TIPASE-62010 format. One record per residue (C-alpha): x negated, y, z negated; residue in one letter. Coordinates in Angstrom, 2 decimals, padded with zeros to 5 digits, always signed. Each point is the difference from the previous one (the first is absolute). Example, Ala and Ser with C-alpha at 12.3 -4.5 7.8 and 13.67 -1.06 7.14 Angstrom:
TIPASE-62010
PT       X       Y       Z code
PT -012.30 -004.50 -007.80    A
PT -001.37 +003.44 +000.66    S
end
This chain:
TIPASE-62010
PT       X       Y       Z code
PT -122.25 -125.37 +094.96    X
PT -001.63 +003.13 +001.39    X
PT +001.11 +001.50 +003.29    X
PT -002.58 -001.32 +002.49    X
PT -000.58 +000.52 +003.74    X
PT -002.11 -002.29 +002.18    X
PT -001.08 +000.65 +003.58    X
PT -000.72 -003.10 +002.08    X
PT -003.28 -000.50 +001.82    X
PT -002.43 +001.71 -002.36    X
PT -000.75 +000.24 -003.69    X
PT +000.53 +003.14 -002.04    X
PT -002.77 +002.50 +000.83    X
PT -001.34 -001.98 +002.96    X
PT -000.05 +000.70 +003.74    X
PT +003.31 +000.14 +001.85    X
PT -000.09 -002.43 +002.96    X
PT -000.54 +001.66 +003.38    X
PT +003.36 -001.30 +001.32    X
PT +001.76 +002.46 -002.35    X
PT -001.98 +003.00 +001.28    X
PT -000.13 +002.21 +003.10    X
PT -002.91 -002.14 +001.20    X
PT +002.22 -003.10 -000.03    X
PT +003.72 -000.67 +000.45    X
PT +000.89 +002.86 -002.38    X
PT +002.64 -002.15 -001.71    X
PT +000.99 +000.25 -003.64    X
PT -001.22 -002.72 -002.35    X
PT +002.45 -002.19 -001.88    X
PT +000.85 +001.25 -003.51    X
PT +001.47 -001.80 -002.99    X
PT +000.96 +001.28 -003.43    X
PT +001.34 -001.22 -003.31    X
PT +000.91 +001.25 -003.44    X
PT +002.23 +002.93 +000.96    X
PT +001.52 +001.49 -003.14    X
PT +003.63 -000.41 -001.00    X
PT +002.17 +002.62 +001.61    X
PT -001.91 +000.05 +003.30    X
PT +002.44 +000.91 +002.78    X
PT -002.46 +000.45 +002.88    X
PT -003.66 +000.32 +000.90    X
PT -002.07 +002.58 +001.86    X
PT -003.40 -000.63 +001.58    X
PT -002.78 +002.46 +000.79    X
PT -003.33 -000.87 +001.60    X
PT -002.54 +002.78 +000.13    X
PT -003.69 +000.83 +000.36    X
PT -001.27 +002.57 -002.53    X
PT -003.44 +000.03 +001.65    X
PT +001.10 +001.51 +003.33    X
PT -002.00 +003.12 +000.91    X
PT +003.20 +002.07 +000.33    X
PT +001.37 -001.12 -003.39    X
PT +002.23 -002.95 -000.84    X
PT +001.18 -001.69 +003.21    X
PT +003.34 -001.82 -000.11    X
PT +000.07 -003.31 +001.87    X
PT +003.37 -001.46 -001.00    X
PT +003.12 +001.40 -001.66    X
PT +002.92 -002.35 -000.65    X
PT +002.89 +000.33 -002.44    X
PT +003.45 -001.38 -000.85    X
PT -001.47 -003.52 -000.02    X
PT +002.73 -002.06 -001.72    X
PT -000.67 -001.10 -003.59    X
PT +000.61 -003.61 +001.06    X
PT -003.12 +000.16 +002.19    X
PT -003.34 -001.29 -001.32    X
PT -002.08 -000.09 +003.17    X
PT -000.56 +001.46 +003.43    X
PT -001.32 -002.17 +002.84    X
PT -002.98 +000.88 +002.16    X
PT +000.62 +002.38 +002.91    X
PT +003.05 +001.81 -001.39    X
PT +001.53 +002.27 +002.63    X
PT +002.07 +003.14 -000.68    X
PT +003.59 -000.93 -000.73    X
PT -000.83 -003.48 -001.33    X
PT +000.92 +000.93 -003.56    X
PT +000.61 +003.20 -001.91    X
PT -000.63 +003.43 +001.50    X
PT -003.27 +000.98 +001.68    X
PT -001.69 +003.35 -000.39    X
PT -002.35 +001.73 +002.42    X
PT -003.66 -000.74 -000.68    X
PT -002.81 +002.46 +000.68    X
PT -000.52 -001.51 +003.47    X
PT +003.42 +001.51 +000.79    X
PT +001.72 -003.37 +000.28    X
PT +002.54 -001.89 -002.07    X
PT -001.16 -003.18 -001.68    X
PT -003.48 -001.36 -000.63    X
PT -003.18 +001.54 +001.36    X
PT -003.10 -001.93 -001.01    X
PT -003.35 +001.20 -001.27    X
PT -001.86 +002.06 +002.59    X
PT -002.60 +002.14 -001.77    X
PT -002.40 +002.13 +002.03    X
PT -003.02 -001.95 +001.22    X
PT -003.00 +000.45 -002.26    X
PT +002.06 +001.53 -002.82    X
PT -000.73 -002.92 -002.30    X
PT +002.44 -002.36 -001.68    X
PT +003.46 +001.33 -000.84    X
PT +002.36 -001.27 -002.68    X
PT +003.55 -000.90 +001.00    X
PT +002.58 -000.15 -002.77    X
PT +003.24 -001.93 +000.33    X
PT +002.34 +001.32 -002.71    X
PT +003.34 -001.61 -000.67    X
PT +002.51 +001.82 -002.20    X
PT +002.91 -001.65 -001.80    X
PT +002.84 +002.53 -000.01    X
PT +003.16 +000.52 -002.06    X
PT +002.05 +000.96 +003.11    X
PT +001.02 -002.09 +003.00    X
PT -000.13 +002.89 +002.49    X
PT -002.41 +002.94 -000.04    X
PT +002.27 +001.89 +002.44    X
PT -002.90 +000.94 +002.27    X
PT +000.36 +000.25 +003.76    X
PT -001.87 -002.57 +002.09    X
PT -003.35 +001.42 +001.06    X
PT -000.47 +002.15 -003.10    X
PT -003.59 +000.90 -000.86    X
PT -002.00 -000.64 -003.16    X
PT +000.84 +003.26 -001.78    X
PT +003.73 -000.71 +000.37    X
PT -000.47 -003.55 -001.27    X
PT -002.04 +001.19 -002.98    X
PT +002.78 +002.45 -000.95    X
PT +002.68 -002.69 +000.36    X
PT -001.97 -002.41 -002.21    X
PT -000.22 +002.48 -002.90    X
PT +001.92 -001.25 -003.02    X
PT +000.82 -003.38 +001.59    X
PT -003.20 -002.04 -000.45    X
PT +000.35 -002.85 -002.49    X
PT -003.38 -001.59 +000.77    X
PT -002.87 +000.14 +002.49    X
PT -002.16 -002.83 +001.33    X
PT -003.01 +000.63 +002.20    X
PT -002.55 -001.90 +002.05    X
PT -003.06 +001.49 +001.66    X
PT -002.02 -001.05 +003.03    X
PT -002.93 +001.58 +001.82    X
PT -000.86 +000.57 +003.62    X
PT -002.82 +001.67 +001.91    X
PT -000.48 +000.66 +003.71    X
PT -003.66 +000.00 +001.02    X
end
């Protein structure tokens, strides 16, 4: 079985519901996954927007998710599970889609990494560059799911 990630509330490539954006409740959607490879000791999650006018915008950084976990509920708050990084809004935890008005539709990628270590040894609140460095050499598999959002 392939490593697969599913995000609740919308199909792959379709519009992310408003409740998960800055125009709604700004809560994270529920995620489920299956097919993690043998040897997985933890997971890391990155949600980003490569279409942001300032370059890739990081919406959610989460790591040290236990290997026994196969889902996250809706509206995950910092400290619920794993270790939260600082997103590009300057906050820990999830920050939903919030593209500039009139900028057109943006793509939002949820990427889940199966890792060969249980602890990435990163401080809480670390930023994306630190997480990317810590992930190097530890990724066993990657699953991704993409949604779109546009503010008019």
